[in-house]
N, C-alpha and C positions, 0 to 999 in steps of 0.2 A: 504494500500500500504506500503510495507516494505522500510525502509530507504536505504537499500543496492541496491534497484532497481531504485532509483530516479536519473534521468539524467538531469533534468531541474529545476533550483531554481529561482523562481520569488521573487525578493527582493525589499522591499520598504525602501530605505536608509533614508528617511525623510518625514515628513508630512508638511514641509515648501514649500511654492511656491510663486512666484511673480505674477502668472497669476490668473485671475478671470473668468474662463470659466463657462458659465451658465449651462452647462451640467455636471459639476463636483460635486460630493457629498461633497466636501470640503466646499462649500459655499452655500448660499441660492439663487440659481439660478443666481449667479454672484454678489450678493450684500451682503457682510457680511459673516463671518464664521458661519458654521453650528454647532459649538460646538466641532469640532475636536480638539484633544489634539496635540499641536505643540511640536514635539519632533524629535530626531534623533536615528537611530538604533545604539545601542552600538557596537563598533568595535569588542569586544571579542565575542559578540553573533553571529556576522557574521562569524568570524573565527571558532568558535566552531561548528556551524551548518555545514559549509563546511567540517570540519573534520569528521563529522558523515555520510557523503554521499560519499562512495567510488567510486560510478559509475557516479558521477556528471560530466557532460560535458559542460553545459552552464548555465551562470547566467544572468538573465534579470533584469536590474536595471530600475524599473518603479514604481509601487505601486498603491495605491488607492487615496491618498489625496495629495501627494506632488510631486515635481520635484526633481529628484536625485541631480541636480546641485545646488539646493537651500540649500542642507544639509550642516551643519557645519562640518560634519565628512567625506565628500565625498572623500577627498584626502586620508584619512586613509583607507576608504573602498576600494579605487582603489589599494592601496598597498597590502591589503589582497588578492584581486583577482589576482594581478600580481604574487604574491607568489604561489597561488594555481594553476596557469597555465591553467585556464579554459577559454573557449570562453565567451565573454561578449557582451551583447546587451544592449546598453544604450538608453533609450527613454526620450526625453527632449523637452521642448519648445524652447530651444536653445538660449534664450536671456539673459542668465546669464553667469558669468565668463568672463575672458578677452581673447583677441585674442591670447595672449601669452600662456595662460592656454590651449586653444584648440590646439595650434600649438605643444605643448609638449605632448599632450595626446597620440598620436599614438605610441610614444616611450615608454610610461609608460605601455600601454596595447597593446601588439602586435597583439592579436587576438580579435580585437574590431570592432563592427559595431554600429554606432550611428544613431538613427532615429530622425531627426529634424522635429518637427511638424510645417508645413508651410501650412496653410489653405487659400491659395490665394496669390495674389500679395500685394504690400504695401497698396493699398486702401481698401482691403477687409479682409486681414488676421486678424486684431485685432477686427473685429466685434464679432467674437466668442472668440478668444484668447485675451481677454481683459487684459491689463496691460503689454503686451509684446511689444517688439520693433522689427519690421520686418527687418530694416536695420542692427541692431546688430546681429540678427539671421543669416542673409546672410554673414556678416563679419566673425562671429564665424565659420560658416560652411565652408566658403572659406579657412580660416586659417587651419582648421582641414584637409580638402581635400588636400590642397597644401602641407601639411606635410606628406602626404601618407595615411591619414585616409580614411576608407571606410564609406561613408555616405549614408543615405537613406532619400529621401524627402517623408515625410508622409503627405498625403493630405486627409482631411475629407471634402466631398462635402456638400454644403448647397445651397439654392436657390440664395444666394447673391454672391457665388463665382464659381458656376458651369460653367459660361461663360469663366472662366480663366483656365480651366483644361489644355487645349492644350498649352497655353502660359507657364504655370508652368512646364509642362513636357519638353518643349523646353529649358526653363531656367535651369532646373535641369541637363539636358544633357550638356549644355554649361558650367556650373560651375563644372562639373566633379562628380556629384553624382553617386554612384554606381548603383542605381535604383530608380524608382518612385513607391511608394506604395499608391494605391488609396483605402482608407478605406471606404468600402461601408456601414459599420455598423453605426447605428443611434446614434446621440448625440442631439436629439431633445426633447425639453420639451415644454409644453404649456405656460410656463412662462420663461422670461429672463429679467434681469435688468442691467442697467448701473452700473458698479462697483464703480463709484465715486458719483453718484447722487441718485441711486435707481430708476431712471426713467425706464419705460418699454422699452425693446429693442425687435424688431421683428426679430426672427431667424426662418426661415422656412426650411423644408426638401428640398433636391434637387429633381428635377423632376423625377429622375429614382428610387427613394427610394422604393416605393410600388412595382414596377415591379421587383426590385431586390429580395425582400422577397417572392414574388409570385413564382419566379424561384426556390427558395430553397425548396418549397413544404411544405404541412402540416401547413400552416400558416393562422391565422385568424386576421383580422384587428380590433383592439379595437376602434381606432379612426383614424383621419387623421395623427396623429403623432406617434402612437404606433402600436405594433403588439403582437400577442399571438401565441405561438408555441404549438401545440397539442401533439407532440411527442418528445422524447429525445433519441438521439443516442450517443453511446460512442464516436464516431468520432467527434461529435459536441463540445465536451469539451476538451480544450487544456490540462487541468490538468490530464485527463484520457488518452488522446491519446499520450502525451509526457512523462508520468510518472513523474509528477512534483509536487512541493509543493510551498507554499507561505510563506515568512518570512516578517512579518509586521515590521514597524518602532518601535512598542512596544516590539519587540523581540519574538512575538508569531509565532510558526510554525503551519500553517494550511493547509488544503487540497486545498484551492482555495482563491483567493483574494476576492471573493464574500461570502466566509465563514470565514472572517477574525477574528471572535471572537470564532471560533470553533477549538479546538486542533485537529491535524491531526490523533491522535490515537483514537478519540472518534466518528468517523463518517464514514459512507459509502457514498462517495460523489455522486454517481449516484442516489441512492435512495433519498438522501437529496434534490438534485436539482429538482428531479421529484416532491417531496412532497411540496417543498417551491416555486416551479415555478421559479427557478433562471435562467434556461437556456435561456428564452427569453431575460432577462436583459443582461445576459452575452454575448450572441451572438449579441445583437443589440447595446451594449454600449462599451464594451471593445475592444480597437483597435487591441489587439493582439490575440483575439479569433475570427478568421475569418473563 
């Protein structure tokens, strides 16, 4: 894919995070780091990359291992994006930074949409989103919304929170969220641990998970928690459908966040994900690849 054709850039501003989600590759099923290098994307690398993409329309701040708002350079990254004049989608657990910071954000980035990860109400949210503070997320999101910001309530269903889906939808509307995104993709593993003690935590799939994947077609069940996809279609991969690239916190430009160690000039992404069977993981885990 040629750089002049790229319209979407997925950026990992940092590998830092305050959360210990059991389905994240950053840690060992929620307890202890998995060996990830803790770092921040150099500001000049972000600026230089954007300058090489003349057709760029949107920058997604998310990543593989970290939360953008945990990054030490996030304010400088925001300044670069504001100067570039691109649309920005920021995905965060929302429990970092101050209400003042969130209140000022809509003025700093006028074409911004923020996805707040809220997996339930106060009593269930932190079962998966370990280490986050539900009340602070609500306060931060409210400050952002009341200042004119466009916010999205992102909800990943599990067995422990599926009974709260309608209540969360009603609350999102009451607070002024722009929309409610129900992420049907799986973040289930056969192991999960308490981030403080290492004790096992039971996190089970939502009741509609297997039926959802059956509706997609061409799927085989590996076990009660996983799936296997027999076919790969271009439309299934965001990075092919949207003509996009991934910029890691290490400053590496790659074809996809699941090919984070592969330079974008050295791979045919479609043949690679077929060969390495990345599509099932990508479709079932990454919240943006729906």
